[in-house]
VOGU-3710 file (C-alpha; in Angstrom, 3 decimals, decimal comma):
1> mqtglrlsei> 0,752/67,152/-34,460  0,840/66,433/-30,374  -1,376/69,159/-30,176  -4,282/67,689/-28,539  -6,585/69,992/-30,687  -10,186/69,623/-31,408  -11,248/68,278/-34,748  -12,815/71,846/-35,662  -9,971/73,493/-34,492  -7,740/71,317/-36,609
11> tglkrddlff> -10,028/71,645/-39,757  -10,246/75,428/-39,146  -6,548/76,119/-39,025  -5,311/78,795/-41,582  -1,763/79,211/-42,992  -1,613/82,223/-40,892  -1,855/80,734/-37,682  1,443/78,934/-38,020  4,136/80,849/-36,113  7,748/79,043/-36,651
21> gtgahlrvig> 11,027/80,082/-34,726  11,722/80,084/-30,874  8,355/79,380/-29,398  6,927/77,711/-32,201  3,218/77,525/-31,870  -0,259/77,543/-33,587  -2,942/80,347/-32,787  -6,334/78,522/-32,334  -9,732/79,880/-32,208  -11,762/77,216/-29,954
31> kgrkerctpf> -14,969/76,645/-28,697  -16,931/79,948/-27,559  -14,666/81,831/-30,480  -11,816/81,941/-27,854  -8,361/82,243/-29,338  -5,410/80,651/-27,511  -1,542/79,319/-28,329  -0,488/75,886/-28,465  3,201/74,843/-28,811  4,329/72,142/-31,321
41> akstttvlrs> 7,427/69,810/-31,348  10,657/70,742/-33,297  9,791/67,547/-35,562  6,434/68,841/-36,128  7,896/71,920/-37,119  10,144/70,476/-39,545  6,762/68,395/-41,127  4,698/71,494/-41,491  7,801/73,277/-43,184  7,594/70,609/-45,745
51> wlkepqrgee> 3,798/70,723/-46,073  3,856/74,607/-46,587  6,070/73,936/-49,663  3,762/71,924/-51,181  1,370/73,762/-53,932  -1,743/75,299/-52,035  -4,945/73,648/-53,087  -8,329/76,404/-53,415  -8,605/80,068/-52,740  -8,495/80,324/-49,196
61> silfpsarge> -5,661/79,726/-46,778  -6,620/76,825/-45,172  -3,848/74,821/-43,589  -4,842/71,492/-44,189  -7,545/71,319/-47,062  -9,323/68,376/-48,788  -8,457/67,434/-52,547  -10,949/69,849/-53,566  -9,318/72,885/-51,555  -12,116/72,941/-49,348
71> rlsvhgvqym> -12,360/72,493/-45,479  -11,642/69,077/-44,301  -15,093/67,532/-42,990  -15,282/65,376/-40,268  -15,487/61,771/-42,542  -12,506/63,203/-44,433  -10,409/63,555/-41,601  -11,556/60,040/-40,171  -10,708/58,664/-44,024  -7,328/60,133/-43,288
81> lnkhrrtasa> -6,614/58,643/-39,798  -7,848/55,300/-40,905  -5,615/55,236/-43,839  -2,647/56,077/-41,603  -3,663/53,564/-38,894  -3,416/50,964/-41,293  -0,027/52,142/-42,597  1,095/52,249/-39,202  -0,237/48,681/-38,004  2,478/47,113/-40,134
91> mcpslngkrv> 5,293/48,200/-37,987  2,528/47,981/-34,602  0,069/44,912/-35,206  -1,700/46,206/-31,896  -3,212/49,319/-34,086  -5,332/46,455/-36,092  -8,862/46,918/-35,622  -8,465/50,047/-33,106  -10,569/52,992/-33,693  -8,077/55,999/-33,982
101> tvhrlrhtma> -10,227/59,435/-33,879  -9,303/63,054/-33,085  -10,686/62,800/-29,917  -8,739/59,668/-28,522  -5,697/61,824/-29,932  -6,576/64,590/-27,559  -7,168/62,367/-24,950  -3,897/60,643/-25,418  -2,207/64,137/-25,257  -3,612/64,934/-21,974
111> mdllqagvdr> -2,510/61,731/-20,545  0,805/62,351/-22,294  1,136/65,369/-20,317  0,017/64,024/-17,061  2,415/61,376/-17,000  5,048/63,916/-17,693  4,017/65,488/-14,390  2,298/68,645/-15,939  0,077/70,225/-13,725  -3,830/69,511/-14,465
121> avialwlghe> -4,603/73,387/-14,337  -1,857/73,732/-17,356  -3,280/70,729/-19,454  -6,960/72,361/-18,996  -5,319/75,508/-20,575  -3,352/73,381/-23,392  -6,559/71,643/-23,936  -8,891/74,998/-23,923  -10,908/74,259/-20,794  -12,633/76,909/-19,059
131> svettqiyle> -12,229/74,347/-15,726  -9,826/71,922/-14,566  -13,112/70,102/-13,686  -13,601/69,459/-17,344  -10,207/68,113/-18,040  -10,850/65,657/-15,503  -12,703/63,401/-18,094  -9,663/63,049/-20,061  -7,122/61,990/-16,813  -8,617/59,130/-15,935
141> atlamketal> -5,438/57,147/-14,142  -3,206/54,336/-15,915  -2,669/51,392/-14,011  0,942/52,517/-14,293  -0,002/55,479/-12,237  -2,373/53,142/-9,891  0,442/50,996/-9,186  2,886/54,263/-8,405  0,278/55,304/-6,028  -0,042/51,841/-4,283
151> akalsysgks> 3,599/51,674/-3,906  3,429/54,920/-2,349  0,877/53,997/0,028  2,550/50,715/0,895  5,669/52,301/1,491  5,073/52,783/5,485  8,094/51,797/7,429  6,996/51,992/11,159  5,907/49,488/13,305  1,914/48,983/12,749
161> srfrpddnll> -0,036/47,708/16,055  -3,370/48,109/17,433  -4,660/51,547/18,733  -5,472/51,289/22,313  -6,937/54,476/24,082  -6,014/55,568/27,203  -8,539/55,923/30,149  -9,245/59,638/29,824  -9,917/59,008/25,954  -12,112/56,433/26,878
171> eflnsl> -13,986/58,382/29,522  -14,255/61,625/26,678  -15,761/59,635/24,953  -18,065/58,107/27,250  -19,366/61,163/28,315  -20,263/62,199/24,731
//
């Protein structure tokens, strides 16, 4: 869903947590029972609207119920991720043998935001982290980011020469 939600947040979503229209978003109850709103893309809106037209399973208003209408388990979510990874690997063979988890998708969302130039503090809020330091584990620099940084560091166009201190500086340093 391109939201960066935690597994428990995804499985805990209710139909009433969806808000469509301008500023479409999910209302999420995250760690520590803290509430936050997470936007989703127009393409996700289309998929969610179609999903809501499906007959509801179970008595509760769980957004993504199991086949029995109950809240999805960790194993149920992982089963579905594996199933769809296998299907997607027909079009993208590099997915063969890869382990796709909700946590990795969350990490990918954080990296996508970082590479798009989103401020780390905003990414922390997006992921529901108390501090930017917690978010830092998700934001490992990619090779492309490192190459960009290297290019900036090597772009010095001035003439490089050996520093030669004048007599005053040498005298001062010797007096220390």
